[in-house]
KEKE-3310 file (N, C-alpha, C; in steps of 0.2 Angstrom, whole numbers, plus 5000, padded with zeros to 4 digits):
npx = (5695:5682:5679:5684:5677:5663:5667:5667:5657:5644:5637:5620:5613:5604:5610:5602:5584:5572:5561:5546:5532:5515:5505:5489:5483:5470:5464:5451:5444:5452:5450:5438:5438:5447:5438:5428:5433:5435:5422:5407:5393:5376:5365:5354:5338:5329:5322:5305:5298:5285:5271:5276:5269:5264:5269:5263:5255:5240:5244:5257:5269:5281:5292:5301:5314:5325:5341:5347:5360:5377:5379:5385:5378:5372:5361:5343:5328:5313:5296:5278:5261:5243:5232:5219:5202:5196:5197:5206:5220:5232:5232:5233:5242:5259:5274:5290:5306:5323:5333:5344:5345:5340:5327:5313:5302:5286:5279:5264:5250:5235:5222:5219:5222:5225:5241:5253:5268:5285:5303:5319:5336:5350:5365:5383:5384:5370:5351:5342:5329:5314:5307:5296:5279:5271:5259:5253:5245:5237:5234:5218:5208:5207:5190:5177:5170:5152:5148:5135:5126:5130:5124:5121:5119:5116:5122:5127:5133:5132:5138:5142:5149:5158:5165:5180:5184:5186:5186:5179:5180:5186:5184:5181:5189:5184:5190:5189)
npy = (5158:5162:5168:5180:5184:5186:5197:5209:5222:5221:5228:5228:5235:5237:5243:5247:5249:5235:5233:5228:5223:5224:5212:5204:5189:5179:5165:5159:5151:5139:5137:5134:5122:5114:5114:5106:5094:5088:5088:5079:5073:5078:5065:5053:5050:5040:5024:5021:5006:4995:4992:4977:4960:4955:4967:4975:4980:4982:4996:5000:5002:4994:5000:5002:5004:5008:5011:5014:5018:5023:5033:5043:5042:5049:5050:5047:5055:5052:5055:5055:5055:5053:5047:5056:5058:5069:5086:5093:5091:5097:5101:5091:5082:5081:5071:5069:5059:5056:5044:5032:5019:5009:5006:5007:5007:5014:5019:5020:5021:5023:5010:5001:5011:5023:5027:5039:5038:5044:5046:5054:5055:5061:5070:5078:5087:5090:5088:5074:5074:5069:5053:5043:5043:5032:5021:5014:5003:5001:4986:4980:4982:4970:4962:4965:4952:4950:4943:4941:4938:4925:4911:4893:4877:4859:4857:4868:4887:4902:4916:4933:4950:4966:4978:4987:4998:5014:5015:5005:4986:4973:4959:4946:4932:4918:4906:4890)
npz = (5352:5351:5362:5360:5350:5357:5365:5356:5349:5340:5326:5321:5313:5299:5283:5271:5270:5270:5258:5257:5251:5257:5260:5259:5263:5259:5268:5269:5260:5261:5275:5277:5269:5277:5289:5284:5283:5295:5299:5302:5292:5294:5299:5291:5286:5298:5297:5302:5308:5305:5316:5326:5329:5346:5352:5359:5374:5384:5391:5385:5371:5361:5351:5335:5324:5310:5304:5287:5283:5284:5293:5307:5323:5338:5345:5346:5342:5347:5342:5348:5347:5352:5340:5332:5327:5327:5321:5328:5329:5330:5343:5351:5363:5360:5363:5366:5366:5371:5362:5365:5358:5345:5347:5359:5373:5376:5389:5400:5391:5385:5384:5370:5360:5346:5342:5334:5328:5325:5320:5322:5319:5327:5329:5331:5320:5316:5315:5308:5295:5299:5301:5290:5297:5308:5313:5328:5339:5355:5364:5369:5384:5396:5396:5407:5417:5420:5434:5440:5431:5424:5418:5419:5413:5410:5397:5392:5394:5398:5398:5402:5398:5399:5388:5393:5387:5377:5364:5352:5352:5342:5342:5352:5363:5368:5381:5387)
capx = (5693:5674:5679:5685:5670:5659:5668:5667:5651:5642:5631:5616:5608:5604:5611:5596:5578:5569:5556:5542:5524:5510:5500:5484:5481:5464:5464:5444:5443:5457:5448:5432:5440:5449:5433:5424:5437:5433:5415:5404:5387:5369:5362:5349:5331:5328:5314:5301:5295:5277:5270:5277:5265:5265:5274:5258:5251:5234:5247:5264:5270:5287:5293:5307:5317:5331:5344:5350:5366:5382:5379:5386:5372:5373:5355:5337:5322:5306:5289:5273:5255:5237:5227:5213:5197:5194:5203:5211:5226:5237:5231:5236:5248:5264:5277:5297:5310:5328:5334:5350:5345:5334:5320:5309:5296:5282:5271:5257:5247:5228:5222:5216:5222:5230:5247:5255:5275:5290:5309:5323:5343:5354:5374:5385:5381:5363:5347:5340:5324:5310:5305:5289:5274:5269:5252:5254:5239:5239:5230:5212:5208:5202:5183:5174:5164:5147:5146:5128:5122:5131:5118:5123:5115:5122:5127:5128:5135:5130:5143:5142:5154:5157:5172:5181:5188:5183:5185:5175:5185:5185:5183:5183:5191:5182:5193:5187)
capy = (5164:5164:5173:5186:5187:5189:5203:5213:5225:5220:5233:5225:5239:5237:5250:5248:5247:5230:5235:5222:5224:5222:5208:5202:5183:5176:5158:5158:5144:5134:5135:5130:5116:5112:5112:5101:5087:5085:5087:5073:5075:5076:5059:5052:5051:5033:5021:5017:4999:4994:4987:4970:4956:4955:4972:4980:4978:4988:5002:5000:4999:4994:5005:5000:5008:5007:5018:5012:5021:5022:5038:5043:5044:5051:5048:5048:5058:5047:5059:5051:5058:5049:5049:5059:5057:5075:5089:5097:5087:5101:5102:5085:5083:5078:5068:5067:5055:5054:5037:5028:5013:5009:5004:5011:5003:5018:5015:5024:5023:5022:5005:5002:5016:5022:5030:5040:5039:5047:5046:5058:5054:5068:5069:5083:5091:5092:5084:5071:5074:5064:5047:5042:5042:5024:5021:5009:5002:4997:4981:4982:4980:4964:4963:4962:4948:4951:4937:4941:4937:4920:4906:4887:4870:4854:4856:4876:4892:4908:4922:4940:4952:4971:4981:4994:5002:5018:5013:4998:4981:4971:4953:4942:4926:4915:4900:4887)
capz = (5348:5353:5368:5357:5346:5360:5367:5351:5347:5333:5324:5318:5309:5290:5279:5267:5273:5266:5253:5257:5249:5261:5257:5263:5259:5260:5270:5271:5257:5265:5281:5275:5267:5283:5294:5282:5284:5301:5301:5300:5289:5298:5298:5286:5289:5299:5294:5307:5307:5306:5323:5327:5333:5352:5353:5363:5379:5386:5392:5383:5365:5358:5343:5333:5317:5307:5300:5283:5281:5289:5297:5314:5327:5344:5349:5342:5344:5346:5344:5346:5350:5350:5334:5334:5322:5325:5317:5331:5330:5331:5349:5352:5366:5357:5366:5363:5370:5368:5365:5362:5354:5339:5349:5363:5374:5378:5395:5403:5386:5385:5381:5363:5356:5340:5342:5328:5330:5320:5324:5318:5321:5329:5329:5332:5315:5315:5316:5301:5292:5302:5297:5289:5303:5309:5317:5332:5343:5360:5366:5372:5391:5397:5398:5415:5417:5424:5437:5443:5423:5422:5420:5416:5413:5409:5391:5390:5399:5396:5401:5400:5398:5395:5389:5397:5382:5375:5356:5350:5352:5335:5343:5360:5362:5374:5383:5393)
cpx = (5684:5675:5679:5680:5666:5661:5667:5659:5651:5636:5626:5612:5609:5605:5605:5589:5574:5562:5551:5535:5520:5504:5494:5482:5474:5463:5457:5443:5446:5454:5442:5433:5443:5444:5428:5426:5434:5426:5411:5396:5381:5368:5356:5343:5330:5321:5310:5298:5288:5276:5271:5271:5268:5268:5269:5257:5244:5238:5254:5265:5278:5289:5299:5308:5323:5335:5349:5355:5371:5384:5381:5380:5373:5367:5348:5332:5316:5301:5284:5266:5249:5234:5221:5209:5196:5199:5206:5218:5231:5237:5232:5241:5254:5270:5284:5302:5316:5330:5341:5351:5340:5328:5318:5303:5293:5278:5267:5254:5240:5227:5218:5215:5227:5235:5250:5263:5280:5296:5314:5331:5346:5362:5376:5384:5375:5357:5344:5333:5319:5308:5298:5285:5271:5263:5253:5248:5240:5234:5224:5212:5205:5196:5181:5169:5158:5145:5140:5124:5125:5126:5123:5118:5119:5125:5127:5128:5133:5135:5143:5147:5154:5164:5173:5184:5184:5180:5183:5181:5182:5182:5185:5185:5189:5186:5190:5192)
cpy = (5166:5167:5179:5189:5190:5195:5209:5215:5224:5223:5228:5229:5238:5243:5251:5245:5240:5235:5228:5225:5220:5219:5205:5195:5181:5168:5156:5152:5138:5132:5132:5123:5111:5109:5106:5094:5085:5086:5081:5076:5074:5069:5059:5051:5043:5031:5018:5010:4998:4991:4980:4967:4955:4961:4978:4977:4983:4995:5003:4998:5000:4996:5003:5003:5008:5012:5014:5015:5020:5028:5037:5046:5045:5048:5048:5051:5057:5053:5054:5056:5052:5051:5051:5059:5065:5080:5094:5094:5090:5103:5096:5085:5078:5076:5067:5066:5056:5049:5035:5023:5014:5007:5007:5008:5011:5015:5021:5027:5021:5014:5005:5008:5018:5027:5034:5041:5040:5048:5051:5055:5061:5066:5076:5089:5093:5086:5081:5073:5069:5059:5048:5041:5034:5026:5014:5009:4998:4992:4983:4981:4974:4965:4962:4958:4950:4945:4936:4938:4930:4915:4898:4881:4864:4853:4863:4880:4898:4914:4929:4944:4960:4974:4987:5000:5008:5017:5006:4992:4977:4963:4951:4936:4922:4908:4898:4883)
cpz = (5348:5357:5366:5353:5350:5364:5363:5351:5341:5332:5319:5313:5301:5287:5274:5270:5268:5264:5254:5256:5254:5258:5262:5259:5263:5261:5269:5267:5260:5271:5282:5273:5273:5287:5291:5282:5290:5303:5298:5297:5295:5295:5294:5289:5293:5295:5300:5304:5308:5313:5323:5330:5340:5354:5357:5369:5381:5387:5389:5376:5365:5352:5342:5326:5316:5305:5293:5279:5286:5292:5304:5318:5333:5349:5343:5346:5342:5348:5344:5350:5349:5343:5337:5327:5320:5322:5322:5334:5331:5340:5354:5357:5362:5362:5363:5369:5366:5370:5362:5358:5349:5341:5357:5365:5378:5383:5396:5396:5388:5381:5375:5359:5352:5342:5336:5330:5325:5324:5320:5323:5321:5331:5330:5326:5313:5318:5310:5300:5297:5298:5294:5296:5301:5314:5322:5336:5349:5361:5371:5380:5391:5399:5406:5414:5422:5428:5438:5436:5422:5424:5417:5417:5411:5403:5389:5396:5396:5401:5398:5402:5396:5394:5393:5393:5379:5368:5356:5349:5345:5337:5349:5358:5368:5375:5389:5397)
residu = (ARG:LEU:GLU:GLU:PHE:LEU:LYS:THR:ASP:VAL:ASP:LEU:GLU:LEU:SER:THR:LEU:PRO:ASP:PHE:GLU:GLU:ARG:ILE:ILE:ASP:PHE:SER:GLU:VAL:GLU:GLN:LEU:MET:ASN:SER:ILE:ASN:THR:ILE:PRO:ALA:PRO:CYS:ALA:PRO:VAL:ILE:ASN:PRO:GLN:ALA:PRO:ASN:ALA:ALA:THR:GLY:THR:SER:LEU:ARG:VAL:CYS:TRP:SER:LEU:PHE:SER:ASP:ASP:THR:VAL:GLU:CYS:TYR:GLN:LEU:CYS:TYR:LYS:PRO:VAL:SER:ASN:GLU:ARG:GLN:SER:ASP:GLU:GLN:ALA:GLU:HIS:THR:LEU:LYS:VAL:LYS:GLU:THR:TYR:CYS:THR:ILE:THR:ASP:LEU:LEU:PRO:ASN:THR:GLN:TYR:GLU:PHE:TRP:VAL:SER:ALA:LEU:ASN:ALA:SER:GLY:THR:SER:PRO:PRO:SER:GLU:ARG:ALA:VAL:TYR:VAL:THR:ALA:PRO:SER:PRO:PRO:THR:ILE:LYS:SER:LYS:LYS:ILE:ARG:SER:CYS:GLU:ASN:ALA:ALA:LEU:VAL:CYS:TRP:GLU:SER:ARG:ASP:VAL:ASN:PRO:VAL:ASP:SER:TYR:THR:VAL:GLU:LEU)
# end
């Protein structure tokens, strides 16, 4: 019977034309909702930690920060510049580093110098607001002992030195 049916000509023409109304459906709200489900929000601002003891040498600083939320973060943007007492702070060289961890050791700095640091978190949705700014200080350079001025006697010694730092040093410790 199937073979006989397939041999017959079938007329697929409709006797009446369908009467469809042309409607335009706006899916923009649904599309925005679907896109918002798959997107992650931009992270909150990180919190930069104050300088830790022993986190500085004469030419380097270790800077740490935290993120007090469960935001998704791909990397951090650490910015810093030397602190200047002059009013030309806008002209100071500002440096930016991309960092994966919540800490960074910055090298090639000047001894006994203050640096201002701030950090932002980044992900696919954008960049967080910057953290508060924190001031870190590098350690002073060791002084140079003036060997020609050393004097000593049975109960005393005179040792003279001079600082190699541009900024004044608060105090020195002499060890025997």
